[in-house]
Every structure is written in C-alpha cells, then in structure tokens.
N, C-alpha and C positions, 0 to 999 in steps of 0.2 A: 386092745389086745397086747399083752405083754410079750416082749421079745425073749425067747428062750435063753437061758443063761449060757448054753453051749454056743449059741450064735454070737452073743456078746464076747465070749472068750475068743472065738475064732476071729472076729473083727479086730479085737485088741491085739491078738497074736500077729495078725497080718500087718497091722500098723507098726508094731514093734519091729517085726522083721524088715519091713520097708525102711523104717527110720535107721535101723542098724546098718542096712546095706548102703544107704546114702552116706552115713557117717564114715563107714569104711572107705567108700569111694573118695570122699573129701579128704580123709586122712592120707590115702594113697596119693592123690593128686597134689596135695599141698606139702606133704612131708616126705613120704617114702620115695616117690619118683624123683623129685629134685635131688635128694640125697644119693640115690642110686646113680643118676647121671653125673653128678658132681664127683662121686667116688671113682667112676670109670675114667674120668678125665684127669683127676689128680694122681691116679696111679701111673699115668703116662708122663708125669712131671709137670703137668699144667698147674700153675699156681694162680692165686687171685685173692682179693680181699675177702676175709671171712664174713659170711652173711649173718644178718640178724634174723631171728626166728620169725617166720611168716613174711617179713618185709624184704628179705634179701639185702641188697646194698642201697636201698632207696634213701636211708638216713645218711649214709656216707656221701651220696651224691648231693643231697641237700646241704650237708655241712661244707663240702668243697665249694659249692656255689656261694654260700654266705661268707666264706673267707676270702673270696675273690675281691681284690682291691680295685679301685677306680683306674681305668685304662689311662695311662699317661701320654700315649702317642697313638697316631693313626697306624694301624697295622692290618695286613691282610691275613695274619695268622689267627683265623677265627677259631681254630681247634683249641688253642690255649685259653681262650676267653669263654667260648660256649661250652666246651667240654673239659674243664680243668681237672676233673676227677680222672678222666682217661689219661691225661698227661701224667698225673701223679702215679697212677697204677702202672703205667708203662715203665716209668723210671724204677718202680719197686719190683715189678714182676716180669718185665720183659715185653716184647711186642705182641706176644700171644698169651692172653690170660683169661681166666674165667670169672664172671660176676653174675649176679642174678637180680632180676626185678620181680619181686614176689616169688612165685614158684617157677618162673621162666629162667632156664639156665642159658647163658649167652657167652659165646667165645668172641672176644675182641681180637681182631687179626689185622696187623699191619706189617707182618713179615713178608717181604717181597716174594720170596721163593714159595711160601705157603699160599700166598695170594694167587700166584701163577697156577698152582695145582688146582685151586678151587675154581678159578674162572675158566679153565679149560674143561671142566666137568660138564657134560651134556646130558647126564642122567636126570630123568624126571623125579628121582628120589631126592634131589636137591631142589626144593620148591619154595613157594611163597609161604611165609610164616602163617600158621593156622590161626593165630590170635587176631590177625588182621580182619579175617572174615567175620569173626565173632564181634569185634569192636566196631568195625566200620560197615557192618551189614546194611543199615539203612542208606548209606551213601554209595557203596560200591556193589552190594549184593554178592552174587557169585560170578561176577564178571571176570575178565581176563587178568585183572590186576590182583585178584585175591584167590582165584581157584587153582587147583592142582590136578595132576593126573590126566585122565582121558578128557574130562570136561575142559580143562585148560588147553590141551593140545587141539581139540576141536575148535575152540574159540580162536586160538592163534592162527590156525589154518585159514580161517575165514577173514579175520580182521587184519592181521599183520601185512599181507600183500597189498592191501589198500593204503598202507602208510609207508610202503617202501619209497625210496627216493624217486624212482621213475614216475610213480603215481603222484607224489607230492609236488614234483616239478609242474604237473598240470594244474596245481593250485596257485602257482605264483601270480597269475593275473588277479586272483581274488585277494592275495596278500598285498599286491601293489595297489589295488583299488582302495583297500582299507587303510593302507599307509598314507595315501593321498588325503583321505578324510582326516586323519590325525594331523598331518602337516597343515592342512587348511585351518583346522581348529587352533593349532598353535599360532599360525599367522594372525588370526583374528585377535588372539590374546596379546601378541607382541605389538601389533598395530595399535590396539587399544591402550597399551601401556607406554606408548611413546618410543617404541623400538626395543623394549626389554620387558620380560615378564617372568615372575616366579611361577613355575608349573610343577605340580606333583606328577611326575612322569610315570610312576608306577600305576596310578589310576588310568593314565592314557594307554599304557600297555595292556592293562586288563581289558579295557574297552576294545583295543585293536584285536587282541586274541579272541575275545568273545565274538566279535564280528566275523573273523575269518572262520572259526570253527562252526558258527551258526550257518554261514553260507555254504561251507563244505558239507555239512551234515544234511541241511534241509533245502539247499538250492534256493529256488524262488520263494520258498516259504520260510525264509530265514527269520522273519519277524517272530514266528512261532518258536523257532530255535532260541532266540534271545530270551523269550519269556521262560523257556525251560531252563536256560542258563542261570537266570536270576534266582529261580527256585532252588536249583542245585547249590548255588552259592549260599543261599539262606540256610539250607540244610547243613552244609558244611560248617557254617558259623555256629549253628545251634549245637552241633555235636562237639565242636571245639570248646564251646562254653561249658559243656557238661563235664568233660574230663580232659586230662592230658592226652594229647594225640599220640599214644604209644603205638598205635597201629602203623604209623609212619615215622619210625624213629629218626630223630634229628631235626624235624621241622619245628617242634616246639619243646625240645628236650630242655633247653635252657631255662624254661619256666617251671621246672619241676618243683612242686610245692608240697610241703609237709601235710597240709590239710587235705591233700588229695591221695595221700599214700594209702590210707585204709581202703578207699574206694577203688584205687588201682589194683590192689591186691585182691580184694574180695569180689569186686564187681566184674573185673575184666580178666583176671588171671585164672579163674576156675570156672568150669562149666556149671558146676552145681549151684554156686552162689550167683554167678553171672546171670543165669537164666532168671533167677528170682528177681534181681534188681532191674534187669532190662525190661521186664514186663509189668513192673509197678507203674500205676498211672500217675507218676509224678508230673509236675509242671513241665520239666524239661523233656521227659519222655513223650508227653502229649504233643508238645510242639514238634518234636522229631517225627512222630507218627503222622501228624497232619501234613507236614511238608513232604514226607515220603509218599504219601497218598496222592498229593497234588502233582508231584513230579511224574509219578507213574501215569496218572490220568492224562497229563499233557503229552507225554511221549506216545502213549497209545492212540491219542487223538490224531497226532501227527502221522502215525503209522497208517491209520485208516484213510487219511487224506492221500497219503502216498500210494496206497493200493488203488485209489480211484483215478490216479493220473497216469499218463504215459511215462515210459522209462526216462529218468533224468540222470541216472548214473551217480547220484550223490551217495554219501556214506550210509545214510539211513536205509536207502534201498538195498545196499550191499548187506547190511545187517539183517534186513528183512528176508532177503533171499537165502542167506545162510541159515536163518531160523527155520524157514520153510523146508529146507533140504536136510534138516537135522532129525527128522522122524520123531519130533517131540509132541507131547500132548498140548492142548490149547493153553493151559496155565503155564506150563513149562516154556512154551514158545514165547509167551508174553514176558516172562521173567528174563529169558535170554535177551530179548530185544531191549527191555528197560535197563537191565544191568549193564549191558555193553554200551548203550548210548551214554549212560552216566560215566562209565569208565573212560570212554574216548574224550568226553568233556574234561574230566579231571586230569588225565594224562597230558593232553595237549595244552590245557590252560595253565596248569601250574608250571610245567617245564618252560613254556615259551615266555610267559609274562615275567617270571622271576629272572630268567637269564637276560632278557632284554633290558630290564631295569638295571641290573648290575653292569652290563656292557656300557650303557650310556653314562652311568656314574663314573666308571673307570676312564672313559674318554673325557669326561668333565674334569677329572682329577689330573689327567695327563694331556694337556692341550697340544703337545708336540705330536702325539699319536692321533689325536683328533684331526690335526692338520694333514697328516699323512693319509688318513682314510678319506678325508674330503678331497684331497688332490687326486687320489686314485679314482674316486667316484666320478669326478668331473672329467677326468681323462677318458674313462671307459664309457660312461653313460651320456656325458654331455647334458643335454636337457631332456633326455628320454627317461621313461620309467624302465628300470632294469628288467631284463628278461633272463632266462636260464643261462644263456651263453655269457652274458655280461657278468652274472654272478660268479660263474666258474672262473673268470679271469681276475677276480678281485682277491689277490693274494694277501694284501695288507689287512683287509677287513677280515679275512679268514683267520689270519694270525691273531688278531685282536679277539675274535670270538673264542678261539681255542684257549687263549690265555685267560679270558674271563671264566670259561668253564673249568679251568684248572684251579683258579683261586676260589671260585664260588660255584662248585658243582651243584646242580639242581637237587641232588640227593646227597646230603652230607654223610649219610650212612646207607650202605646197601645191606639189607637184611634177607637172609635165607634160613630155611629150616631143614634139617636132615629128617626126611619123612621115613627113612629106613636107616639101619646102621650103614655108615659109609667110611671110606678111608681116603685121606688126602696125604700123599707122601707117606710118612711114618705115623701120621696122626689118625687114630681111630675115633670117629665121631659117632656116638650112640644116637639112635633114633630119638627125636624130640628136642635135641639141642639146637639152639639158634646160632647162626654165624653172622657176626657183624663185621663187614669190611668197611674201612674208613677212608673213602676218597678225600675227605676234608683234611686228613692227616697225611695220607700217602702222597697227595698232590703238592705238599710243601715240605717234603723230606729233603734236606740239603744233601744227603748222601745219594739221592736219586736225581735231583734237579740242579744241584750245584749250590754255591753259597748265597746266591740271590733268589733262593726258592720262595721267599716270602715277599718278593718284589714283583711289581707289574712290568713284565718284559716280553712283549709279544714276539720280539726278534728270535726268541728261543725256538719258535715254531716255523722258522724260515724254511727248514727242510722237512716239515711235517712232524707228526708225533714221534716217528721213529728216530728223528734227529734231535728231539728236544730234551731227552734224558737217557740215562743208561739202562732203564727198565721200563720201556714204553707200555708194557702190559699193565702197569699200575695206573695208567691214565684211564679213569673209569667215570667220566661225568654222567653217563647215562646207564650205569650198571653193566652187566656182563651176561654172556651166555643166552640161552633161550628166553630168559626173563628180562632181557634188555628192555629199557623203557621204550614203549611203543611210540611215544611222541618225539623221539630224538630227531628224526629226519624233518618232521614238521617244524620243530623248534629251530633247527639250523636254517631251513629254507625261509622261515618267517623273518629271522634276523637278517639273513643275507639279502632278502628282498626289501625289507623295510628301512634298514639303516642308510642305504644310499639315498633314499627319499628324505630321511631326517637330516643328515649331516650336510647335504649340499646347499640347503637353504637357511640353516640356523647354526649359530655358535652356542655351545653349551658350557656352562660353568656352574659351580656350586653356589647356592645362595649365601649371602653374608648373614651371619648369625649375630 
C-alpha cells in the first residue's frame, strides 16, 4: 500500500521543523547566549582575552602551557606553574576578568573586596555549576555536590549535620584504629628495610581514607563499603581518561590538551550535542555505564542489608532514613541513596587523602617543624592514641595543617554559577555566568599574607586565621557559604587524629633521586 503524498509531505515538514528548531537552539546556546553574557559584562568595564569562535580561550590556554619553561627551583607558588595563563591575563586585564571555555562564560576573581561580597552571599541563586551535573552524572548523579535549589537544600539538611564537627569527633576512634594499621604496615616495611624504607605515602593515605569512610558509612559491614569504594574509584578513573575533568576545575586543568578541545566544546558544553555523544555506545561510554551499574547494585545491596539489621547509626542508615522521609517514589528514593553515597565517598576521600599527602611532604621538607610536631605529640599523648581532647590541645600540629591548606588547598578553584541575575557590590552578574574564585592565588598574595607568602611558615597561624593575614576572609581551603565542602571537618579530624600516630614513631624525609 502506497503512502499518500500528503502524509510524506507532513512527515518531511515535521522533520524539517524539528531540525530547524534544534539548529536554532544550538545557535543560541553556542553563539548568541555567550555573546549576550559577554556583552553585559564588558559594558561594565570587565575585560578579558578575546575568544576564538566556538573554542573560547582554550587555544590561548594551550599556548601558555606550551610556552612554560622548565621550573628551575622548588616553589610553593603552584599558581604560576599550573595556571600561567591566569597570571598573564591578571597582569593584562586586572584581578577580575572574563574568559571562556567553549560557550561557558567565566569570571576570574581574585579581588579581595569582591571576594568578600561573593562569599557572604547566602542566596541559593549562587549555586553549583550546571555543567558539573551534565559531565559528572555517572560519578555524582544529582547528589549534594552537583544539585541546586530545593533538591540541594533538602539533601544538605539531611547530610550536613552528620558531618558537623561534633559528629565527626565521634569518628576519631575509627580514625585512630585505621591510623594504627597504617603505622604497623610502615613499621613492617622499615624493619624489613633495615631501619629505613621508601614508601609511596599517597597510596597509604588513600588506603587510610578508604578504610575510615567505609567504616563510618557501613559500620560492621565495612568490607562491602571497601568494595563499593574500589568501584567508585574505577568509575572516576574511567571518566578521567575519557575527557578533561572540567567539571571540577583545577584538579586536572594543567593537562589541557588541544586534541580534547573539540570534544570539550561539543560534547560537554552544549546540551544538544552533549546528549548525542554521551549516549553513543563507544568503548569508554560502555565502560562507564558498566561501572555505574555495578556501583548502583552494590550500594542498593548494602541498603537492603542495612534494612534487615538493627539500628547502627552509621552514615548509610542516616541517608536511608532521609530518603524514606522525603516522600519520593521508589526509583527516586534509590537515586537519592546511590547519588549521596557516592557524593560522601568523593568529598571525604579527595579532600582527606590529598591534604594528608601534602602535609607529610611539607614536614619531610621542613625537619625543624617535623621535630616540633613530634615533640608536641609526645608531650600531650605520650604513648596513647590521641583522643578529641588531646587533638584540641595540639597547637603546633594545627598550625602546620592550616599552612598546608593555605599552600595547597584541596580545591585550587572554587566554581559557582549565577542561576539568576545577581549583584555583588557594583558588579552585575547575568544568569548563566560562572564565577571562579582562586584560593591557589589568593592564598599566596604577598599583599595579603606578607613577603613570605610563597614560603612554608606555620608560625603565621600562631594566633589563628584572623591573625595570619590582613584579609582572613580570603582563606578558603574548603570553599565558602552554603556550598562549603562537606568533607572539611572529616578531613581536619582525620589529619589531627592520624598525624600524631605517624610522627611519634617515624622520621620522614624525601627519597634521594
């Protein structure tokens, strides 16, 4: 039976209309909207490097990286080596300037007064960047690290109190037990090496953090938690291999590669093309889908086991209770549980392991401060495992941790997005613009911290953060405002609990190359 010509024409017309609508939307997303946002900011006197059509300033970034010479000396000024393009643009356009990655318009901000205006904002209109959820969906879903609005507020109400300092103090016995296991492993390596051993400590801290989080989340069923952890790590690595991790600006920005530019712009900066590429059954996508499915199955299996047991008071039970009280459907409840379990793992793991590794490296580089910390630990703890009261009295260790967080903040860049038109001081920020605050730069500004800003000097924190510099509000190792890093208290407690165990039994130095 032949299809009537009129039907063929109707189908063809519908397809043409649909295609035209998509092209218009793509044109608006990739060209018109970025130009409109840029124009509104430039009219206010905001300058910045001119963008390349469709690519933004990605080629400029690549060029600046390629021109970076070999580092001649050890320096803590990572901003100039990891982000040389920001340093160049700051000298040319000032502390606040506009640049773009693909069609994303970004305000780089290191002006102390403007930073103060932004960090005191409590409006939910200043939220998590929307591109994070699109790019890191398989890893973080719609959990507290990526969501906004009412969903974010509901999740924070449930999860944040469980990670406040008073609750985290109750985990110090877990942290101490896990620290002892690390120390015993180090001891076996040292004894086997005749009194000395080369140890890759960052792997040890990953293991330590993994153990603590698994025990805190899953209690006596922590072995299942460790299995989930390994799968989440595999998923994270699979996604990192696929593309530049622009969802978490700063973590891998230094590896910006030209051969990824097209995929960055097309696959991740526009909904229209991004959806197409994300759902293609490529080898990398299939691996990500498989791992995402396995993580989900493991978490839900642990949830079902928790339901069968009596109350244990672990983090998983807390998330489960929060989901049950959320009036969500079955699938939405499962998504809530899975996404936030992954979010807690990611927030706690990254923050704690990275900071601990830097702290030990700096103590190895500065044996005088290592000796001071060790003397304090022996005086306060003696041969005992530190408890919450002992930790509170360790002033020198606290100074060292604060200085480590100043030089090497867990998040080199703090990223926010204006979800509505906003105003900070005299600056009007249109909806859709991203704000990048730069702790990695602010923390080493000599006008704020003094002439030794790029030196390791824990003594500057002898009177706390307020006495360490002339603008203490720029000290932002864990972010700011309502979206402050959930893992900050966990990370601080883990370091304060573990380092007394580490330093009282071992001397640390850098290996000879």
